[in-house]
KOLKOLMI-665359 format. One line per field, with one value per atom (N, C-alpha, C, O): residue in three letters; x, y, z. Coordinates in nm, 4 decimals, m for minus. Layout:
kolmi c(ALA; ...)
east c(X; ...)
north c(Y; ...)
up c(Z; ...)
% end
This chain:
kolmi c(UNK; UNK; UNK; UNK; UNK; UNK; UNK; UNK; UNK; UNK; UNK; UNK; UNK; UNK; UNK; UNK; UNK; UNK; UNK; UNK; UNK; UNK; UNK; UNK; UNK; UNK; UNK; UNK; UNK; UNK; UNK; UNK; UNK; UNK; UNK; UNK; UNK; UNK; UNK; UNK; UNK; UNK; UNK; UNK; UNK; UNK; UNK; UNK; UNK; UNK; UNK; UNK; UNK; UNK; UNK; UNK; UNK; UNK; UNK; UNK; UNK; UNK; UNK; UNK; UNK; UNK; UNK; UNK; UNK; UNK; UNK; UNK; UNK; UNK; UNK; UNK; UNK; UNK; UNK; UNK; UNK; UNK; UNK; UNK; UNK; UNK; UNK; UNK; UNK; UNK; UNK; UNK; UNK; UNK; UNK; UNK; UNK; UNK; UNK; UNK; UNK; UNK; UNK; UNK; UNK; UNK; UNK; UNK; UNK; UNK; UNK; UNK; UNK; UNK; UNK; UNK; UNK; UNK; UNK; UNK; UNK; UNK; UNK; UNK; UNK; UNK; UNK; UNK; UNK; UNK; UNK; UNK; UNK; UNK; UNK; UNK; UNK; UNK; UNK; UNK; UNK; UNK; UNK; UNK; UNK; UNK; UNK; UNK; UNK; UNK; UNK; UNK; UNK; UNK; UNK; UNK; UNK; UNK; UNK; UNK; UNK; UNK; UNK; UNK; UNK; UNK; UNK; UNK; UNK; UNK; UNK; UNK; UNK; UNK; UNK; UNK; UNK; UNK; UNK; UNK; UNK; UNK; UNK; UNK; UNK; UNK; UNK; UNK; UNK; UNK; UNK; UNK; UNK; UNK; UNK; UNK; UNK; UNK; UNK; UNK; UNK; UNK; UNK; UNK; UNK; UNK; UNK; UNK; UNK; UNK; UNK; UNK; UNK; UNK; UNK; UNK; UNK; UNK; UNK; UNK; UNK; UNK; UNK; UNK; UNK; UNK; UNK; UNK; UNK; UNK; UNK; UNK; UNK; UNK; UNK; UNK; UNK; UNK; UNK; UNK; UNK; UNK; UNK; UNK; UNK; UNK; UNK; UNK; UNK; UNK; UNK; UNK; UNK; UNK; UNK; UNK; UNK; UNK; UNK; UNK; UNK; UNK; UNK; UNK; UNK; UNK; UNK; UNK; UNK; UNK; UNK; UNK; UNK; UNK; UNK; UNK; UNK; UNK; UNK; UNK; UNK; UNK; UNK; UNK; UNK; UNK; UNK; UNK; UNK; UNK; UNK; UNK; UNK; UNK; UNK; UNK; UNK; UNK; UNK; UNK; UNK; UNK; UNK; UNK; UNK; UNK; UNK; UNK; UNK; UNK; UNK; UNK; UNK; UNK; UNK; UNK; UNK; UNK; UNK; UNK; UNK; UNK; UNK; UNK; UNK; UNK; UNK; UNK; UNK; UNK; UNK; UNK; UNK; UNK; UNK; UNK; UNK; UNK; UNK; UNK; UNK; UNK; UNK; UNK; UNK; UNK; UNK; UNK; UNK; UNK; UNK; UNK; UNK; UNK; UNK; UNK; UNK; UNK; UNK; UNK; UNK; UNK; UNK; UNK; UNK; UNK; UNK; UNK; UNK; UNK; UNK; UNK; UNK; UNK; UNK; UNK; UNK; UNK; UNK; UNK; UNK; UNK; UNK; UNK; UNK; UNK; UNK; UNK; UNK; UNK; UNK; UNK; UNK; UNK; UNK; UNK)
east c(10.0552; 10.1566; 10.2312; 10.2723; 10.2493; 10.3189; 10.2690; 10.3386; 10.1133; 10.0491; 10.0740; 10.0926; 10.0777; 10.0997; 10.2397; 10.2579; 10.3488; 10.4780; 10.4885; 10.5418; 10.4260; 10.4401; 10.3746; 10.4205; 10.2674; 10.1947; 10.2762; 10.2809; 10.3438; 10.4337; 10.5570; 10.6181; 10.5971; 10.7410; 10.7269; 10.8258; 10.6035; 10.5896; 10.5874; 10.4977; 10.6727; 10.6940; 10.6782; 10.7521; 10.5734; 10.5538; 10.4751; 10.4983; 10.3703; 10.2786; 10.3399; 10.3774; 10.3515; 10.3787; 10.2873; 10.3190; 10.1665; 10.0445; 10.0084; 10.0659; 9.9178; 9.8816; 9.7567; 9.6709; 9.7600; 9.6572; 9.5464; 9.5485; 9.4409; 9.3244; 9.3625; 9.3082; 9.4420; 9.4784; 9.5479; 9.5294; 9.6365; 9.7188; 9.6194; 9.6255; 9.5244; 9.4319; 9.3506; 9.3137; 9.3203; 9.2439; 9.3255; 9.2724; 9.4570; 9.5466; 9.5616; 9.5747; 9.5614; 9.5666; 9.4466; 9.4605; 9.3213; 9.1816; 9.1871; 9.1375; 9.2331; 9.2412; 9.3307; 9.2945; 9.4530; 9.5280; 9.4739; 9.5017; 9.3926; 9.3213; 9.2012; 9.1588; 9.1558; 9.0279; 9.1033; 9.0530; 9.2292; 9.2931; 9.3464; 9.3487; 9.3893; 9.4228; 9.3236; 9.3481; 9.1930; 9.0710; 9.0351; 9.0088; 9.0382; 9.0018; 9.1113; 9.0745; 9.2268; 9.3251; 9.3030; 9.3002; 9.2857; 9.2489; 9.1331; 9.1388; 9.0251; 8.9002; 8.9091; 8.8305; 8.9874; 8.9949; 9.1050; 9.0837; 9.2185; 9.3163; 9.3551; 9.4423; 9.2955; 9.3372; 9.2761; 9.1954; 9.3181; 9.2638; 9.3736; 9.4341; 9.3888; 9.4703; 9.4001; 9.4708; 9.2698; 9.1820; 9.1376; 9.0241; 9.2422; 9.2255; 9.1769; 9.1494; 9.1662; 9.1381; 9.0004; 8.9007; 8.9894; 8.8686; 8.8463; 8.7444; 8.9347; 8.8975; 9.0153; 8.9868; 9.1278; 9.2291; 9.3602; 9.3732; 9.4386; 9.5755; 9.6894; 9.7173; 9.7593; 9.8634; 9.9920; 10.0088; 10.0721; 10.1922; 10.3044; 10.3787; 10.3272; 10.4344; 10.3863; 10.2827; 10.4637; 10.4603; 10.5712; 10.6898; 10.5331; 10.6419; 10.6011; 10.5071; 10.6604; 10.6547; 10.5205; 10.4446; 10.4991; 10.3720; 10.2314; 10.1240; 10.2467; 10.1277; 10.1551; 10.2664; 10.0474; 10.0719; 10.1252; 10.0851; 10.2108; 10.2721; 10.1726; 10.1971; 10.0677; 9.9450; 9.8877; 9.8338; 9.8995; 9.8338; 9.9233; 9.8612; 10.0539; 10.1308; 10.0928; 10.0764; 10.0794; 10.0505; 9.9253; 9.9121; 9.8301; 9.6855; 9.7052; 9.6384; 9.7868; 9.8112; 9.8733; 9.8519; 9.9621; 10.0323; 9.9468; 9.9727; 9.8140; 9.7188; 9.6103; 9.5012; 9.6353; 9.5431; 9.5352; 9.4798; 9.5860; 9.5971; 9.4784; 9.4718; 9.3884; 9.2772; 9.1935; 9.1596; 9.1547; 9.0700; 9.1387; 9.0806; 9.2566; 9.3475; 9.3646; 9.3591; 9.3919; 9.3971; 9.2821; 9.2941; 9.1613; 9.0420; 9.0112; 8.9515; 9.0543; 9.0294; 9.1294; 9.0934; 9.2617; 9.3422; 9.3093; 9.3249; 9.2572; 9.2115; 9.0983; 9.0928; 9.0079; 8.8779; 8.9343; 8.8925; 9.0120; 9.0603; 9.1434; 9.1400; 9.2181; 9.3155; 9.2384; 9.2573; 9.1366; 9.0365; 8.9489; 8.9217; 8.9110; 8.8396; 8.9313; 8.8892; 9.0565; 9.1362; 9.1776; 9.1856; 9.2047; 9.2288; 9.1148; 9.1286; 8.9930; 8.8594; 8.8517; 8.8096; 8.8861; 8.8843; 8.9610; 8.9220; 9.1046; 9.2012; 9.1813; 9.2473; 9.0845; 9.0698; 8.9202; 8.8641; 8.8522; 8.7114; 8.7039; 8.7761; 8.6184; 8.6016; 8.7087; 8.7150; 8.7903; 8.8948; 9.0195; 9.1190; 8.9988; 9.1138; 9.1685; 9.0952; 9.3147; 9.3942; 9.4017; 9.4398; 9.3675; 9.3709; 9.5152; 9.5934; 9.5307; 9.6770; 9.6484; 9.6214; 9.6525; 9.6332; 9.6978; 9.6424; 9.8440; 9.9386; 9.8906; 9.8715; 9.8714; 9.8353; 9.6708; 9.6298; 9.5962; 9.4652; 9.3728; 9.2566; 9.4321; 9.3298; 9.2292; 9.1518)
north c(4.7373; 4.6739; 4.7730; 4.7448; 4.8954; 5.0032; 5.0304; 5.0463; 5.0327; 5.0561; 4.9514; 4.9807; 4.8269; 4.7054; 4.7276; 4.7132; 4.7641; 4.7698; 4.8877; 4.8748; 5.0064; 5.1138; 5.0929; 5.1467; 5.0144; 4.9844; 4.8891; 4.9019; 4.7900; 4.6957; 4.7551; 4.7004; 4.8529; 4.9203; 5.0491; 5.1021; 5.0961; 5.2068; 5.1881; 5.1203; 5.2394; 5.1929; 5.3233; 5.3409; 5.4218; 5.5242; 5.5063; 5.5652; 5.4151; 5.3616; 5.2334; 5.1496; 5.2161; 5.0924; 4.9782; 4.8646; 5.0216; 4.9265; 4.8523; 4.8839; 4.7614; 4.7081; 4.7958; 4.8509; 4.7993; 4.8488; 4.7780; 4.6558; 4.8372; 4.7487; 4.6500; 4.5399; 4.6867; 4.5945; 4.4789; 4.3674; 4.5042; 4.3917; 4.3024; 4.1802; 4.3640; 4.2604; 4.1813; 4.0677; 4.2388; 4.1656; 4.0452; 3.9398; 4.0742; 3.9795; 3.8721; 3.7589; 3.8956; 3.8019; 3.7130; 3.5923; 3.7724; 3.6946; 3.6281; 3.5157; 3.6595; 3.5699; 3.4461; 3.3372; 3.4676; 3.3543; 3.2656; 3.1461; 3.3357; 3.2423; 3.1585; 3.0503; 3.2309; 3.1276; 3.0212; 2.9091; 3.0472; 2.9457; 2.8330; 2.7184; 2.8632; 2.7693; 2.6919; 2.5725; 2.7444; 2.7011; 2.5792; 2.4643; 2.6188; 2.5177; 2.4087; 2.2930; 2.4307; 2.3147; 2.2280; 2.1056; 2.2941; 2.2161; 2.1324; 2.0156; 2.1823; 2.0869; 1.9903; 1.8958; 1.9937; 1.9083; 1.7893; 1.6730; 1.8331; 1.7384; 1.6865; 1.5999; 1.7337; 1.6935; 1.5583; 1.5465; 1.4586; 1.3281; 1.2268; 1.2470; 1.1114; 1.0223; 0.8945; 0.8091; 0.8854; 0.7954; 0.8648; 0.9090; 0.8688; 0.9461; 0.8440; 0.8885; 0.7224; 0.6297; 0.6618; 0.6681; 0.6780; 0.7246; 0.8678; 0.9122; 0.9541; 1.0878; 1.1677; 1.2608; 1.1281; 1.1840; 1.0895; 1.0081; 1.0955; 1.0096; 1.0972; 1.1844; 1.0811; 1.1631; 1.1221; 1.0041; 1.2080; 1.1896; 1.1640; 1.0698; 1.2324; 1.2209; 1.1815; 1.2277; 1.0935; 1.0550; 1.0843; 1.0768; 1.1166; 1.1400; 1.0576; 1.1040; 0.9474; 0.8678; 0.7915; 0.7587; 0.7688; 0.6777; 0.7610; 0.7050; 0.8788; 0.9890; 1.0823; 1.1146; 1.1132; 1.1988; 1.3441; 1.3967; 1.3925; 1.5330; 1.6408; 1.7316; 1.6418; 1.7345; 1.7217; 1.8171; 1.6095; 1.6055; 1.7024; 1.7848; 1.7070; 1.7889; 1.9352; 2.0152; 1.9644; 2.1122; 2.1404; 2.2531; 2.0558; 2.0737; 2.0902; 2.1687; 2.0202; 2.0409; 2.1795; 2.2331; 2.2340; 2.3665; 2.4849; 2.5939; 2.4470; 2.5470; 2.5628; 2.6095; 2.5259; 2.5299; 2.6721; 2.6882; 2.7684; 2.9010; 2.9777; 3.0987; 2.9188; 3.0068; 3.0716; 3.1884; 3.0026; 3.0967; 3.1847; 3.2911; 3.1701; 3.2668; 3.3899; 3.5014; 3.3563; 3.4836; 3.5627; 3.6848; 3.5053; 3.5849; 3.6528; 3.7604; 3.5872; 3.6460; 3.7641; 3.8669; 3.7471; 3.8604; 3.9952; 4.1081; 3.9583; 4.0763; 4.1432; 4.2660; 4.0762; 4.1404; 4.2132; 4.3258; 4.1594; 4.2350; 4.3465; 4.4488; 4.3329; 4.4475; 4.5611; 4.6769; 4.5196; 4.6321; 4.6997; 4.8197; 4.6203; 4.6994; 4.7736; 4.8721; 4.7298; 4.8169; 4.9447; 5.0500; 4.9410; 5.0592; 5.1482; 5.2705; 5.0852; 5.1781; 5.2429; 5.3581; 5.1814; 5.2367; 5.3518; 5.4527; 5.3259; 5.4190; 5.5568; 5.6569; 5.5514; 5.6639; 5.6961; 5.7085; 5.7103; 5.7421; 5.8966; 5.9717; 5.9440; 6.0712; 6.1507; 6.2737; 6.0721; 6.1368; 6.1851; 6.2438; 6.1532; 6.1929; 6.0672; 5.9760; 6.0609; 5.9643; 5.9526; 6.0491; 5.8419; 5.8206; 5.7726; 5.7044; 5.8172; 5.7623; 5.7050; 5.7742; 5.5628; 5.4722; 5.5041; 5.5011; 5.5432; 5.5629; 5.6746; 5.6627; 5.7876; 5.9084; 5.9169; 6.0088; 5.8268; 5.8256; 5.9145; 5.9388; 5.9619; 6.0393; 5.9822; 6.0495)
up c(5.1025; 5.1765; 5.2591; 5.3716; 5.1997; 5.2776; 5.4213; 5.5215; 5.4097; 5.5375; 5.6270; 5.7451; 5.5891; 5.6870; 5.7395; 5.8604; 5.6540; 5.7092; 5.8214; 5.9316; 5.7698; 5.8582; 5.9955; 6.0963; 5.9973; 6.1160; 6.1951; 6.3174; 6.1318; 6.2113; 6.2573; 6.3492; 6.2079; 6.2353; 6.3225; 6.3732; 6.3375; 6.4044; 6.5557; 6.6058; 6.6236; 6.7700; 6.8572; 6.9541; 6.8188; 6.8976; 7.0153; 7.1209; 6.9954; 7.1042; 7.1470; 7.0649; 7.2913; 7.3324; 7.3447; 7.3800; 7.3106; 7.3333; 7.1893; 7.0851; 7.1956; 7.0710; 7.0038; 7.0727; 6.8750; 6.8157; 6.7805; 6.7956; 6.7323; 6.7026; 6.5767; 6.5684; 6.4955; 6.3978; 6.4456; 6.3968; 6.5504; 6.6064; 6.6731; 6.6597; 6.7474; 6.8217; 6.7261; 6.7557; 6.6088; 6.5106; 6.4425; 6.4074; 6.4291; 6.3961; 6.4826; 6.4361; 6.6213; 6.7153; 6.7233; 6.7431; 6.7077; 6.6992; 6.5815; 6.5893; 6.4670; 6.3607; 6.3692; 6.3247; 6.4303; 6.4481; 6.5660; 6.5759; 6.6565; 6.7464; 6.6794; 6.7201; 6.5688; 6.4974; 6.4325; 6.4248; 6.3810; 6.3099; 6.3921; 6.3472; 6.5118; 6.6017; 6.6513; 6.6689; 6.6834; 6.7117; 6.6056; 6.6411; 6.4898; 6.3778; 6.3800; 6.3598; 6.3999; 6.4052; 6.5151; 6.5028; 6.6329; 6.7563; 6.7439; 6.7823; 6.6924; 6.6900; 6.5764; 6.5842; 6.4732; 6.3723; 6.3907; 6.3563; 6.4464; 6.4610; 6.5930; 6.5996; 6.7026; 6.8370; 6.8747; 6.9669; 6.7996; 6.8332; 6.7713; 6.6660; 6.8574; 6.8118; 6.7396; 6.6861; 6.7400; 6.6813; 6.5386; 6.5210; 6.4383; 6.3073; 6.1975; 6.0860; 6.2209; 6.1151; 6.0418; 6.1137; 5.9356; 5.8396; 5.8475; 5.7946; 5.9115; 5.9147; 5.8286; 5.7532; 5.8456; 5.7465; 5.7431; 5.8346; 5.6612; 5.6484; 5.6735; 5.5912; 5.7827; 5.8279; 5.7479; 5.7170; 5.7183; 5.6292; 5.7225; 5.6948; 5.8265; 5.9240; 6.0577; 6.1056; 6.1195; 6.2487; 6.3525; 6.3202; 6.4731; 6.5645; 6.7000; 6.7647; 6.7440; 6.8666; 6.8379; 6.9291; 6.7221; 6.7062; 6.6814; 6.6599; 6.6868; 6.6753; 6.5443; 6.5029; 6.4963; 6.3683; 6.4225; 6.5263; 6.3442; 6.3744; 6.3878; 6.4673; 6.3223; 6.3255; 6.4653; 6.5214; 6.5168; 6.6726; 6.7531; 6.8202; 6.7584; 6.8250; 6.8044; 6.8966; 6.6649; 6.6264; 6.6928; 6.7406; 6.7038; 6.7522; 6.9221; 6.9893; 6.9643; 7.1020; 7.1470; 7.2558; 7.0350; 7.0532; 7.0447; 7.0958; 6.9570; 6.9236; 7.0291; 6.9962; 7.1543; 7.2567; 7.3177; 7.4265; 7.2539; 7.3093; 7.2549; 7.2769; 7.1887; 7.1223; 7.2085; 7.1892; 7.3079; 7.4062; 7.4774; 7.4988; 7.5249; 7.5912; 7.5226; 7.5746; 7.3690; 7.2837; 7.2822; 7.2926; 7.2697; 7.2645; 7.3966; 7.3964; 7.5233; 7.6493; 7.6684; 7.7258; 7.6171; 7.6320; 7.5600; 7.6065; 7.4285; 7.3540; 7.4027; 7.3973; 7.4494; 7.5078; 7.6487; 7.6753; 7.7216; 7.8435; 7.8128; 7.8812; 7.7136; 7.6686; 7.6155; 7.6525; 7.5133; 7.4701; 7.5923; 7.5902; 7.6892; 7.7924; 7.8863; 7.9470; 7.9008; 7.9739; 7.8988; 7.9622; 7.7644; 7.6916; 7.6900; 7.6905; 7.6879; 7.6979; 7.8389; 7.8488; 7.9346; 8.0666; 8.0908; 8.1496; 8.0285; 8.0572; 7.9859; 8.0140; 7.8919; 7.8001; 7.7941; 7.6852; 7.9155; 7.9295; 7.9040; 7.9696; 7.8106; 7.7935; 7.7119; 7.7139; 7.6418; 7.5586; 7.6562; 7.6135; 7.7823; 7.8744; 7.9272; 7.9652; 7.9303; 7.9584; 8.1162; 8.1824; 8.1712; 8.3225; 8.3682; 8.3020; 8.4804; 8.5459; 8.6675; 8.7656; 8.6707; 8.7888; 8.9044; 9.0143; 8.8812; 8.9864; 9.0721; 9.1931; 9.0012; 9.0702; 9.1134; 9.1842; 9.0702; 9.1103; 9.0240; 9.0568; 8.9105; 8.8226; 8.7620; 8.6938)
% end
């Protein structure tokens, strides 16, 4: 648990770590499951909702909010490619100076 706390509170690097991107990918997987299971208003015979809001199940609104799953994966892969490009050969590149 101490490793997790140190990883979350260490602010020496301004970017995301590999652990952070794995957490975002895991959250995206959970959001994808919620989206595909509960993003429907014709739920009769599938599940029994407990709470309703404006005539629709509350889980339907949570499913609508979890539509970020593809964007989460796209962000993680783009960020990883960017970090890989910036550190080619063990040398940090500087985009502004053209190095």
